[in-house]
N, C-alpha and C positions, 0 to 999 in steps of 0.2 A: 336632527340634521347630521348627515353622514360626513360632512367636512368641517364641522363646527370647530373654530379655533385654528384651523390649518391656514398656512400662508402659501399662496400659489402664485406662480409666475407663468403666464400664458403668452406665447408668441403668435403673431398674426391674428390678433383678437378683434379686429375692427369689422369683420364681415364674415358671412358664411359659417363654416364649421367653428372657426375660432370665436366668433361672436356668441354662438350658441353655448360653447364651453364656458365662456366668461359668465353668461347669465345663469347657467346651471350651477356653477361653483358658488356664486353669490347666493343663490336660492338655497344651497345646502350648507350655508354658514361660513364659507371660506372668506378670508381676506385676500383679495385678488389684485395683483398688478398685471396689466397686460400691455403689450407693445404692438406697434404697427407704424405704417408710414402715412396713414390718412389722419391728420390731426383733427379734421372736422368730425369724422365718424368716431374717432377715439374719444374725443371730449364729450360728444353727445351720449355715448354709451356709458362713460364714467359718471355722467351727471345723473343717471338713473340707478346708480348702484347703492343708494342709501348710505353713502359714506364708507362702504366696505370695498370699493373698487377704485383703482387709480390707473390712469393711462400715461404711458411714457412713449414719446415719439422715438423710435429707434429702428435701425436697419440691422438685422441680426447677421448679415453677411459682412458687417464692418466690425473688426475687433474692438475698436475704441468705443463704438456704440454699445457693444456687449458689455464691456467693462463698466461703462457709465450706468447701464441698466441694472446690472447686478449690485453696484454700489448703492443705487437708489432704493432697491428692494430691501437690502440688508439694514437700512436705517430703521426699519420697523421690526427687525428680528429675523430669525433663520427662515430659510425657504424649505417648506415641507414637500412641495410638489412642483415639478416643472412639466409643462406641456409644450412640446416642440411641434407647433402647427404651421408656422410660417413657411410658405413655399410658393413659388410662381411656376406655373406649368408652361414649359417650352414645347410648343406644338410642331416645330419644324421637323420635316422628314429628314432622313440621313443625307440626301443629296443637297439639301439646303443648309445643313449644319456648318457653321463657321467656328474657328477657334474661339472667337469672342462670345458667340452664343453658348458654346459648350461650357466655357468658363463661368458665365453668368448662371447657367442652369445648375452646374455642379455646386456652386456656392449657395444658391438659393435652396435647393432641395436637400443636399447632403452636407455641405460644409457648415451651414448654419447650425445644423443639429450637433455636429462635432464641437463647434465653438461654444454653444450654449451648454451642452452637457458637461464639457470639461470645466467650465466656469462654475456651474451650479454644483457639480459633484464635489468639487474642492471644498465648498462651504458645507455641504451635507456631511462630509466625512467628520467634520469637527462638531457637528450638532446632533449626531445620533442616527443619521440616515434619512431616507425619504423615498419618494416615488417619482420616477421619470416616465412620462408617457409620450412616445413619439407617434405622430400621425403618418402612417404609411399610405398604402393604396392597394386595392386588388389589381391595379395595373402592374404592380410589382410581383404578382403571383402567377399571372398567365399572360401569354403573348396574344394580344388581340388588336383592336383598332386604336389603342392608346399610343401616344407618341413614344417612339423607341428610347430616346435618351431619358426622358422623364420617368418612364416605366422602369428602366434599368436602375436609375438612381433611387427610386422608391424601394426597389428590391434591396439595394445596398443599405437603406435606412433600417429595414427589418433585420437584416443580418447584423448590422452594427448593434442593434438593441440586444440581440442574443449574446454577442461577444461581450458587451459591456455589462450585461446582467451577471455573467460569470466573474468578470474582473472586479465588479463593485459589490458583489454579494457579501464579502467579508466586512464591508463598511455599512451593512444594513441598508443599502440603496437598491431598490428594485427598479428594473428597466423593462418596459414592455412596449409593444407596438399595437396600434389599432389600425386596421386596414379597411377603410370605407370602400363600398362599391360606388356606383354612380349616385351621387347625392345632389338633390336639387339646390343649386347655388347659382349666383349670378354669373359664374365663370362659363356656364353652359350657354348663356345668352349669346356670347361671341362665338363659341364653338359651333353652335347650330345656325349661326348667321341670322340671329333674331334681334340685333341691336336696334332695328327700326321700329320694333314693337314696344308699346308701353311695358314697363317692368313687370307689373302684375300679370298682364296677359301672357308675356313671354314665360314667366315662371310656371303658369298653369299649363302651357303647352309643353314645356320641358318635362313637367311631372307626368303628363299623359304619355309622352314618348318613352320615358324611362320605365314607366309601369308596364308598358306593352311588351317588354323583353325580360321582365323579372318573374321568377317562379312564384313569388309571394303575391303577385298581382298588384303591387303598389310600388311607388318610388320611395327611396330613402330620403330622410330629411336631416338637416344639421342636428336637430334634437336627438335623433336616434344615436348619432355619434357621441354627442355630449353626455348622454346617460352612460354610455360605455366608459367614457373617460372618467366620469365621477366614480364608477366602480373601481377602476384600477388605481385611482388616486386615494381611495378610502381605505380604512382598516378592514373592510370586508375582503380585501384581496392580499393580505399580508403574506400568504404562502404562494403567491403567483409572481413569477419573474421569468424573463427570457421568452415570453410568449408573444404570438402575433394573433390578436383577436380580430377575426374577420366579421365585419358588420355590413352585409350586402344582400339580405333577404334571400339567401340561398343561391345567388347567381353563380358562385364558383364552387358550389358543393360537389359537383360531379358533372354528369352529362346534362347540360341545360336543355330545356324543351326545344330550343332552336339553335342552329349553328350560327357562326359569326356572320356569314353573308345574310342570313335571314334576320338576325338582330339588326344589322345595318339597314336592311330594306324596310323593316317595320318602323324603325325610328324615322327614317327619311319620309316614309309615307305619312306618319302622324304629323311631322313638322310641315310637310307640304300642304296637307289638308288644312291644318290650323292657320297657316299663313293665308291660304286662299279664302277660307271662311272669314278670317279677321279683316 
């Protein structure tokens, strides 16, 4: 087991990519504490963890919640790995952006990473180091159809990781980013206007739509991202820090098979056909 005996803290672990990371870490032998705001989903996931996983309800944009979360984790020993996954996508275009929305998005996507990393790095300094993995996004690497504020803040997360990798390297703390491409998660059900469809049917349709624009011919899954996180958290990557690992099936590798307009057309076509047939 690649993470045997390691203690990990994962934010935003109740669904999607975060849930897959929790499950992968437990499978690799880690002792996991994860947080989120959905008590029902969090408790259900923790109940399946064979005693090696614990859920803590917490909002990582709230400093007092962060302090309480860290104190809870440290009762079991030092933290070896932090995964900053929690973030809410703000989809508003620029002309609809308000100061309140901007503040919420900044704290959710970027501020929470700063708060959590500061708190955990402080403890890692005194315990011999560790690994911090921040979840970025390919939206932060290219300007496309992704929301502008969210995309810009994800770019900031990636650059923060590089800066902190240098600042914390003397303390044997590694900091890296993983930038997923479009991954099949429930968030796309709302993005594509599929809330009226049953969840399983919507996920299948989303997978087909995303596969239609990917060079690999398939869509990405939360498990794809979780495997990459395990690698960067494990001792297999002890000489890797300050890097942004892109996991997107080749979508941002260079000139994609189709342009942005064609990507949007293909996705819309698949969604429209699926809704019509459904």
